[in-house]
Every structure is written in structure tokens, then in C-alpha cells.
N, C-alpha and C positions, 0 to 999 in steps of 0.2 A: 504493500498500500505506498502510495506516496504521501509524504509529508506536506501539507498544504498551508498556503500562507497567502496575503495579499500582494506583496511584492518578494520577488527573489531578486536579490541584488548579486552580481557575479563581480567578484573582486574585494578583498578587505584591504586594499590601501587605503591611501587618504581621500580618493574619490569615491570610494564605494560606502567607507565608514561616515564620512562627513555627510552624505547623501543620507544613508540610514539613520543617522543621529538626528536629523528632523524629520525623517519621515515616519519614525517608530511610534512617536505618541500617538495612540488612538488608532493604528492600524499593526496587523501581524507581519514582520519582516523577517527573513532569513537571508543571511549573507553567506555565499558560497566562497571559500578561498582555496585555490589549488593547492598551495604550499602548506606545509605543517606550521607554519606561524605567520599572521597578518603582517604587511609592510616588509616582507623579506626582499622586494625587488628594488623599485626605486624609492619609494618612500623612506624605508630604512636606509638608504645610501645619499640621501638629501644634505647637502649643505645650506639650508635654507635661511635666508632673509627676507623681511618684509621692506618693500622698495616701493615708493609711487615712480619711480623714474625708470622703469625696466618694462620692456615688452608693449605688444600692441595696445590702443585705446582701451579696448575691451577687458584687456588682462588689468591695466592700472585701475579701471574702474571697480573691478571685482576684489581687487585687493585693497582700494580704498574702503570699500563697504564693509569689509571686516577690520580694519585697524583698530577700532576700540575695542572690539573684542579680544583681540591680542594684548591689547594694552591693560583691560580690565576685564579679565573674564570672570563669568559668574563663580561663584564659592562651590556650586555643584560640579561644576567642570573640572575644576584643578585646585589642589592645595599649594601647588608653587606656581611662580611666575611662568608665562609661557613666553615672554618677550623681554629683552633689555636694550635700552638704546646701544646703537652702534655706530651709526653716520655710513654713508656710501660715497665712495668718490671716485668720478670718472676721470681718468687723466689720459690727456692726447699730446702725441709727439707734434712737431711744426705742421707736418705733413696732414694730421689728421684734425686741425682746429676747426676747418668747415664742417665734417662729420660732427663734432663735438657741438659746436653751434646749433645745428639742425636739430639734433636730439634735445638741446635744452628748450627750443622754441615748441616742439613737439609735446613736451612734458609740461610745461608751465600752466596752460589753461586748466588743467585737472590740479596740479599740485603748484601753486603759486611761490611756495617757499623754497622749491629746488633753484638754485642760484650759483652763477660763476663765481670762482674764488681765484685770488691772484697766486700766481706761482709760489711766491714766498710762503703765503700763509697755507698753501697745500704742502708745502715740503715741511712747514712746523707740523702739520698734523701726521706726516710721515715721513721721517728724516732719512729713511733707506732709499727714498726715490731719488735717482740719480739728477742732478740739476741740469746736466746737458741734455737730459732725456725730455723732461717735462717742459712742455710749451703752454700749457693751457689747463684748466679742470674746472668741474661743476661737482657741486654736494648735494647729496639729499640728507638734510639734517634730520628727517624723520625715519630714518631707516632703523630697523629692529634687528637683533640676532633672534631666531626663534628656536624654540626647544622643539624639535620635531617629534620626538618620543612622547615628550608630555601631551602635545596638540593630539597625536594620533591615539594614544592612550584615552584622554578626554573624551574623543568621540565613541569610542569602544565603550568605556564604562557608561555613558549617556544612552547608546542605543541598548546596551543591556538593562540598564535600568528600566528602560522603556517597554521591556518584555522581548526585543528581538533577539536574534541568535547569530553567531558566528560559527559556522561548520567547516573546518581546516581539512586539509588533504581531501579536497572534494571539487577537483577539476570537472567542469561542466563538459562531459564528453558529447552528449547528445541531446537535441531539442525536438519535441513534437508537440504541434498544435491541436488539441481536441477539447471538445466541450468547452469551448470560451477559455482555455487555460493552457498554458505551457507545462509540458511535463520534461521534466530535465532529470536525466541519468548521470550518475557521479558514483565514484567508487565508494562514497559514504551512504549510498541509497539514493531513492528517486524523490524528487521534489516537485510541487505544482503551485503555480499561481498565476493569475490574470496576466500579471505584468512581470515581464523581466527586464531589470537594468542593467545595462551592460558598462561596468564600471572597472573593466579587466585591462585597463592600461595600455601596455605596449601590445598586449593580446586582444584589443578590442575587434580588429577587424577578423582575427581568427574566430571570435566568438560569432561575429556576424555571418560569416560563411557557415557556422555549422547550424545556425538559425534558418539560414536561406534569405538573409538582407544583402543588399548591395553595400560593397565595402565604401567608407567615406575616405579611403587613401591615407590612412594611418601609417606614418614613416617614425619608427623607433630609432632615435639616435644617439649614439653611446657618448658619456662624457666621462673624463676621466681625472682623478682627483689624487694629490700627494700630500703627505704630511710631513714636515721638516722641521729640525729645531731652528728657534730664533738666533740671532746672532748672540755671542756672549756677552752677558752685561745689557743686553737690550729688552726692555720691557714695552711690548707692544699691545697691551691690553686697551689702550685708549685709542688705537689707530681705526680709521673707517674701513670698510671692505674697499680695496682699490681694484677698479675694473679698467681695462683698456676700453677706450671709447668705442671700438671696432671690433670689440671682444675677441682680441687675440689671447688674453689670458685673464685670470683675476687671482688674488690671493686676499687672505684675511688671518686674522689670529683667532684662535679658539683652544681655550683650555691649556695656554701656555705653549701651543705648537702654530707653525704656519701652514695653513691650507692652500694649495696652489693648483689651478688648473688651466690647460691651455684653452680653456671655454670650447673644447673641440664639439662638433656635430657630425658624428660619423654614421651614415646610413647602416644600418644592419636589421636583421631580421630580428623577431621578437626573442630574447634569450637571456640566461643567467651571465650579465655582462661582466667582462674582467677586462684590466687595463692591458693595453701593449706598451712594448718597451719604448715604441718610437713617440707615442703620445707623451711618455714619462720625459723622454728626453726633449720633447719640444717644451714642455712645461717649465723645465729647470734652464733652457736656454733663454727663453723668453724672459722668465723672472730674473734671471742674473743680469742680463741686457738692460732692463728698465731699474733695477735697483742694486743697491751694494750688497745685499743678501747672496751668500755661497751656500750651496744645497749640497753640503758634504756627506750627508747621512739622511735617507727617506726611512721614516719610521713605519709608515703605512701606505698602501697606495690601493685603489680600489677604482670601480667605475659604475655607472649607473645608466639607464635607458631614459630619456626624454621624448615623449612621443607627441607628434606635431601633426596636423593637418595642412593643407596647402596654403591657407590664410594665417595660420598660427594662433586662431581663435578657439578656444574649447567648443565642443559639439554637445549640447544639451536638446532634448525633445525628443518625441516620437519619431520613430520611423515613418516616413509617409507612406511606405509600402507595406509594410508589415505588421499586423494588428499585435498590440501589446507589447512592443519592442521599444525600449527606450535607451536613447544614447546619452551616456557620461564619460565622454572620452576626449583626449587631446589636449590635456592640461599643460604639455609641455614641460618647461622647467618651472612653472610658476604653481605647482598644485598645493604647495602648504600654505603660501601665504594668500592665495585665493580660495582656500578651502572654506572658509567662512561664507563668503560670498556666493560660492558655487554649491556648496552644500545646501544652503538655504534655497537657492535657486532652482537646484535640480529637484529637490522635495516638492517644492510649490508646483513645478510644471508637471511634475509625474501624477499629481493628484487634480490636474485640470485647471490650477490655479494660474494668475498672472505673476510676473517677476515679483519680487519683494520690492516695495514702495522706495526703499533707500538705493536699490540697484537700479531700477528705473530713472530716479531721479538726475542719476550720474549718465545718464544717456545710453544705456544698455537697454536693446530691445530683443524679443524672443527671436525674430527674424536673424539678429546678430549669431544667435547660439545655434539656430535650428538645423538640423542635418540635411535639409532641402537645399540649403544655400550652396552644397557642395557638389550639386547634381545638375545645375542649370547648364 
């Protein structure tokens, strides 16, 4: 006998758990996770920050809509802070100044506090940047470092408190629509619900194929991160995140070590992503050219997947051709910082409501997010 519920959510990463968190009150929800623990892939490998200066307009609006939640979360959600002030500094060489100023013009309408800072001020914030490298910089003073695990755990506690359940070791192997319900077979048993929510991350198009829906063109892209020691005698705790304005690299200090990345976006199939030596070497080279830091020892290395559709905007909404099949995919590298806005939005759309008022007030429409936009 199939276990029945109102909504079956495929995937217990940040997309699936944030959606289920707001969907579960008053409805029966089961989240199916293919791995033995939630968040094994992208969510658990995220180096997350909250910034209003990064990504397409819709992404920035979704992030802004959740900013106060991360700053002042409900006491029922967490007993520890979810965020701490960090700062976000975009740096540019002389040849990159036009790109930097173009980016500033794009983000200021939604976030007027983001502003250009002088070279001397930027160097005082991050003294390891080479003076002969830096020509211009802009600062997002509202950026926060996010505690990914605390946020993910908060969503899971909330959905369970509302009566929802997460079933691990339950990859959705087959789907059949009958009697107005989806019947989903997994190694953990069969489940049935009128609505399936596809929050499978890099595997979202794979799930769609099994359902019989058209793919949305989701492309997983590998990103590499290394951790290495701070220079001896240097305390970088006050440094903002430093990002090359054309995303050639970034670095930030976290828990006493430097996390660095070439900001790579290597297209790969859905997989358990692992770092490659070439990407690690590129990371070291770019950071050492831009700063006085020397990467003499790598403490840890890893890779994760960031999954995008063609316009870089998330996909939220019912499939126009397949009954009871709801998309919650394409978060790219912004899944943690947008999880409040996206979780609330996906839950609202799944039950037939409009987008939350605060999201609509920032200029986001259902059409911006709907999967039909990708099939024109």
C-alpha cells in the first residue's frame, strides 16, 4: 500500500526543505531524499553569504525579501544566530573598471546602500590585496555570512514540527499518474500524492524525464573551493568577502582559514562533484596574483554543483503540460540566501495562491519564475 499525502517533495536540500517548511502547516507533506542524509550535495557544500549585489534582478529581489528573516529569525526556528555581518567587496583591475561600474548601476535601484569605495579604503579593509592590482572597488555593507547548517536544520525542524516527514534513502525511481495522484516508487516504499514538487537540485531534469515532462534545460555546473591558512600574524576576521568583478575568483575568511575559489562554472552531468587539480591550481594562481597571500598548504578541498537554466532565474510553478507536477529548481548558486523568499513563494504557488506580497512589491511576478517562460 502506498503512503499517501497532499504533497510529495523530491529532494531534501535547501530548496525542498524550505518549500516544505512553509507548505506543511495544515497539509500533509512527505519529503523524499535519495541520499542517506539531507543536504549531502550542494546544500552541504555551500560557502554561503547573503548579498544584495549578486545575481540577476529576480535573485536579488528574492534575497532581499528574506533579509530580515536571517537577521532576526523567529525563536522557534533557531536558538543560534543565522547570520553575522561580513561585507562584500567587488574588486577590479584597470581593465575591469567598466564592468564594475556597470554592475554598480544594475544593483543600486534595489540596494542604494551599495556604493563605490576608494582604492585606499579598499586596501585598508583587506590589506593583502596588491596595490598595483587594484584599480576600483564597490562595497555591499549589508552582506552577511550565513550559517548554512543552522538554516537547513531550522527548515527541517519546522517542517517536522508541522507534521511533515523526511524519508532518506528514497530515490524516486518511477512515477505513475492514476486516480488523480502520482504514485512514486522508491527503495523505501511507494508513496502517493496529487502533487509532486520537483526540488531535486541538479537532478531536477532527471526527475522530469521520469515523470514524462519536458526538461527545462537545467545545467549543473561544478564549483571548486579550497581552504588554506592565513598568513602568519594576520587576522582576517574583519575582512569582507572579496570577489573579482568578473568572477574570476573570490576569497573569504571563515573560522580562521581562507576559503578560495576560481568561481568556476564547469558544465557537468548531475553527480557527486569532486575538485580537479587544474581548478585548484587556477585558484592558487589567481589569488596569489591579486594578493600577497601565498598558498603554501591546502587544508581542505571540495566541489559542489550550482544548477542554472538559460536565464539564470529560478523555476517555480506548475508544469504547463503535466498535471500535478510542480517545479522548484534552478536556484544556481543562490539557494541559501534566497531560501526564505523562494520557500515562501514556492509554497504559496503550490497551493494556488499568488506570490507573497513582499516578493511582489520588489517587482517579481509569477511569469518571471514560471517554467513556461523557458519553452517559448
